[in-house]
C-alpha positions in Angstrom: -12.9 114.0 5.2 -9.2 113.8 5.0 -7.4 111.2 7.2 -5.4 112.4 10.2 -1.8 113.2 9.6 -0.7 110.8 12.2 -2.2 107.7 10.4 0.2 105.6 8.5 -1.0 104.7 4.9 -1.7 101.0 4.3 -1.8 100.1 8.0 -5.1 98.9 9.5 -6.1 98.5 13.2 -6.7 94.7 12.6 -3.2 94.3 11.4 -1.9 96.2 14.4 -3.9 93.8 16.7 -2.6 90.8 14.9 1.0 92.0 15.2 0.5 92.7 18.9 -1.0 89.3 19.7 1.7 87.6 17.7 4.3 89.4 19.8 2.5 88.4 23.0 2.3 84.7 21.8 6.0 84.7 21.0 6.8 86.1 24.5 4.5 83.6 26.1 6.1 80.7 24.2 9.6 82.0 25.2 8.6 82.2 28.8 7.0 78.7 28.8 10.1 77.3 27.2 12.4 79.0 29.8 10.1 77.7 32.6 10.2 74.2 31.2 14.0 74.4 30.9 14.3 75.6 34.4 12.0 72.9 35.6 14.0 70.2 33.8 17.1 71.4 35.6 15.7 71.9 39.0 13.1 69.1 39.2 13.6 66.4 36.5 10.9 64.2 38.0 8.2 66.9 37.8 9.4 67.7 34.2 8.9 64.1 33.2 5.3 64.3 34.4 4.8 67.4 32.3 6.3 65.6 29.3 4.0 62.7 29.8 1.0 65.0 30.0 2.0 66.8 26.9 2.5 63.4 25.2 -1.0 62.3 26.2 -2.5 65.6 24.8 -0.6 65.5 21.5 -0.8 61.7 20.8 -4.5 61.8 19.5 -3.7 64.7 17.3 -0.5 63.0 15.9 -2.5 59.8 15.4 -5.2 61.6 13.5 -2.7 63.3 11.3 -0.9 59.9 10.8 -4.2 58.3 9.7 -4.9 61.0 7.2 -1.3 60.8 5.9 -1.5 57.0 5.6 -4.9 57.2 3.9 -3.7 59.7 1.4 -0.5 57.7 0.8 -2.5 54.5 0.5 -4.8 56.1 -2.1 -1.8 57.2 -4.2 0.0 53.9 -3.7 -3.2 51.9 -4.4 -3.8 53.9 -7.6 -0.3 53.3 -8.7 -0.5 49.6 -7.9 -3.9 49.4 -9.8 -2.4 51.0 -12.9 0.7 48.8 -12.7 -1.5 45.7 -12.3 -3.6 46.8 -15.3 -0.5 47.2 -17.3 0.9 43.8 -16.2 -2.5 42.2 -17.0 -2.5 43.7 -20.5 1.1 42.5 -21.0 0.1 39.0 -19.8 -2.9 38.9 -22.1 -0.8 40.0 -25.1 1.8 37.3 -24.2 -0.9 34.7 -23.7 -2.4 35.6 -27.1 1.1 35.2 -28.7 1.6 31.8 -27.0 -1.9 30.7 -28.2 -1.2 31.7 -31.8 2.2 30.0 -31.7 0.5 26.9 -30.2 -2.1 26.8 -33.0 0.5 27.3 -35.6 2.7 24.5 -34.1 -0.4 22.2 -34.0 -1.2 23.0 -37.6 2.4 22.4 -38.7 2.4 19.1 -36.7 -0.8 17.9 -38.4 0.4 18.9 -41.8 3.7 17.0 -41.2 1.7 14.0 -40.0 -0.4 14.1 -43.2 2.7 14.5 -45.4 4.4 11.5 -43.7 1.3 9.4 -44.2 1.1 10.4 -47.8 4.8 9.7 -48.4 4.5 6.3 -46.7 1.5 5.6 -48.8 3.4 6.6 -51.9 6.4 4.5 -51.0 4.2 1.4 -50.6 2.3 2.1 -53.8 4.5 2.0 -57.0 1.6 3.2 -59.3 1.5 6.7 -57.7 1.6 9.4 -60.4 1.7 12.7 -58.5 1.2 14.3 -55.1 -0.8 17.5 -54.7 -2.3 19.8 -52.1 -6.1 20.0 -51.9 -6.8 23.7 -52.3 -10.6 23.6 -52.5 -13.7 21.5 -52.2 -17.5 22.1 -52.6 -19.4 21.6 -49.4 -22.8 23.2 -50.1 -23.4 22.3 -53.7 -25.1 19.0 -54.7 -22.1 18.4 -57.0 -19.1 17.4 -55.0 -15.7 18.3 -56.3 -12.2 19.0 -55.0 -9.3 20.8 -56.7 -5.7 19.5 -56.3 -2.4 21.1 -57.3 -1.4 18.4 -59.8 -2.1 18.5 -63.5 -1.1 17.2 -66.8 2.4 18.5 -66.3 2.7 16.0 -63.5 1.4 13.1 -65.5 -2.3 13.3 -64.3 -4.9 12.0 -66.8 -8.7 11.9 -66.9 -10.2 9.1 -64.8 -7.2 8.5 -62.5 -8.2 7.7 -58.9 -7.2 10.1 -56.1 -6.7 9.0 -52.5 -5.2 10.2 -49.3 -3.7 8.4 -46.3 -7.2 8.3 -44.8 -8.9 6.7 -47.8 -10.3 7.2 -51.3 -11.2 10.7 -52.3 -12.5 10.3 -55.9 -11.4 10.4 -59.5 -10.1 13.0 -61.9 -12.7 14.5 -64.2 -10.9 17.7 -65.4 -7.2 18.2 -66.0 -5.3 21.4 -66.4 -1.6 22.0 -66.7 -1.1 22.7 -63.0 -4.3 21.6 -61.3 -7.1 19.0 -61.6 -10.7 18.7 -60.6 -11.7 15.6 -58.6 -15.2 14.1 -58.5 -15.6 13.1 -54.9 -17.0 9.7 -53.8 -19.9 11.6 -52.2 -21.1 12.9 -55.5 -24.2 11.3 -57.1 -22.4 10.6 -60.3 -19.6 8.6 -58.6 -20.3 4.8 -58.2 -17.6 2.7 -56.5 -17.5 -1.1 -56.4 -16.7 -2.0 -52.8 -17.0 -4.6 -50.1 -17.5 -4.9 -46.4 -14.2 -5.3 -44.6 -15.8 -7.5 -41.9 -16.9 -10.4 -44.2 -16.0 -9.4 -47.7 -19.7 -8.9 -48.8 -19.7 -7.0 -52.1 -21.6 -3.8 -52.1 -22.2 -0.7 -54.3 -21.3 2.7 -53.0 -23.0 5.7 -54.6 -22.7 9.3 -53.5 -25.7 11.1 -52.1 -24.7 14.6 -52.9 -24.8 15.7 -49.3 -21.4 14.5 -48.1 -22.5 10.9 -47.4 -22.5 7.7 -49.3 -25.4 5.3 -50.0 -24.5 1.6 -49.6 -26.4 -1.2 -51.3 -25.7 -5.0 -51.2 -25.6 -7.0 -54.4 -27.7 -9.7 -52.7 -31.3 -8.5 -52.5 -33.4 -9.6 -49.5 -31.2 -9.0 -46.5 -29.3 -6.1 -45.0 -25.7 -7.1 -44.2 -24.6 -3.8 -42.7 -24.0 -2.9 -39.1 -23.3 0.4 -37.6 -19.6 1.1 -37.6 -18.8 -1.3 -40.5 -15.8 -0.3 -42.6 -16.1 -0.4 -46.3 -13.2 -0.7 -48.7 -12.8 -0.8 -52.5 -13.1 -4.2 -54.1 -11.1 -3.5 -57.3 -14.0 -4.6 -59.5 -14.2 -2.4 -62.6 -10.5 -1.9 -62.9 -10.5 1.8 -61.9 -10.0 1.9 -58.2 -7.4 -0.4 -56.6 -8.7 -3.0 -54.1 -8.6 -2.6 -50.3 -8.6 1.2 -50.2 -10.5 2.5 -47.2 -13.7 4.1 -48.4 -16.4 4.8 -45.7 -17.8 3.9 -42.3 -21.4 3.0 -41.8 -23.2 5.6 -39.6 -26.9 4.4 -39.9 -29.0 1.7 -41.5 -32.1 2.0 -43.7 -34.5 -0.6 -45.1 -32.3 -2.4 -47.5 -28.9 -0.7 -47.2 -27.0 1.8 -45.1 -25.7 5.4 -45.1 -21.9 5.8 -44.7 -19.5 8.7 -44.1 -16.4 8.9 -46.3 -13.2 8.3 -44.4 -11.3 10.9 -46.4 -12.8 14.4 -45.9 -11.4 16.9 -48.4 -12.1 19.7 -46.0 -9.8 18.1 -43.4 -7.2 16.6 -45.7 -4.3 18.7 -47.0 -2.5 16.4 -49.4 -3.6 13.6 -51.8 -1.9 11.4 -54.3 -3.0 10.6 -57.9 -2.6 6.9 -58.9 -2.7 5.0 -62.1 -5.9 3.0 -62.5 -5.9 -0.6 -61.2 -6.2 -1.6 -64.8 -5.0 0.7 -67.6 -8.0 -0.2 -69.7 -10.2 1.6 -67.2 -8.9 5.0 -68.4 -10.8 6.7 -71.2 -9.0 6.1 -74.5 -8.6 9.9 -75.0 -6.9 10.2 -71.6 -4.2 7.7 -72.4 -0.8 8.9 -73.8 -0.2 8.1 -77.4 2.4 5.5 -76.6 0.0 3.7 -74.3 -3.0 3.5 -76.7 -3.8 0.4 -78.7 -1.1 0.1 -81.4 -3.6 -1.8 -83.6 -5.9 1.2 -83.9 -5.8 2.8 -87.3 -3.8 6.0 -87.5 -5.4 9.1 -88.9 -3.9 10.2 -92.2 -3.8 13.8 -93.3 -5.6 15.0 -96.4 
């Protein structure tokens, strides 16, 4: 069925009602406003009561909207503060890590300087020092105990020369290269060091055990002269190691001797010095330079 000619296209009855009631609400609002204006002019006291009543009605609604607004704002502000705190925390952790690394580096440099100063002082006091080298490696798990130092034949190092640090005796040279040398540590089974107790001068024999410790035995059989904490130094007997070089400290006793720990730990020592033997005759003949060998020995003649 066709729509009546009087109906306007696109216009519904609901829209008409909505427009009508909106018009009525606007007129009612205008009338209320005019009435309130007239009341404020004619009777200000009565108008103040109306304003107070309106304030009482609207205050809870305004408070509710304010709570919602504060909650939403607090959520956004809290989220922003959380992310800002997380960023600051990350920055602080990064800065703390940098400071820790710098502290570790400074401590390592300080310890290295202390060792260098001690070695230099030792070298100044000892006129038979041959060379100074850095310890670049040592065997900790093997039964054979060696260390490698950056001083070789180019620095005057020869086979059999003793090696020590500011802390004590390290061992003796067993292999020599042009730039580096291998040192047999005092804790190796093949290294035997004549020594004495610092406390009373009792002569003892120190032999490596191959496990990082030293076995101490007295020359007098029948009594155990050792005490826990005794210091042992070289005696100079044999001519290789100079006397009074710190060697080890006693950590426990056994039936007729003691077990000691070397005072110079290659894994903790950075620098060492190579010395001439206490007596030159202690060096192997092949390790001595030609001008230091026995001039009375017959020279080899060519065919």
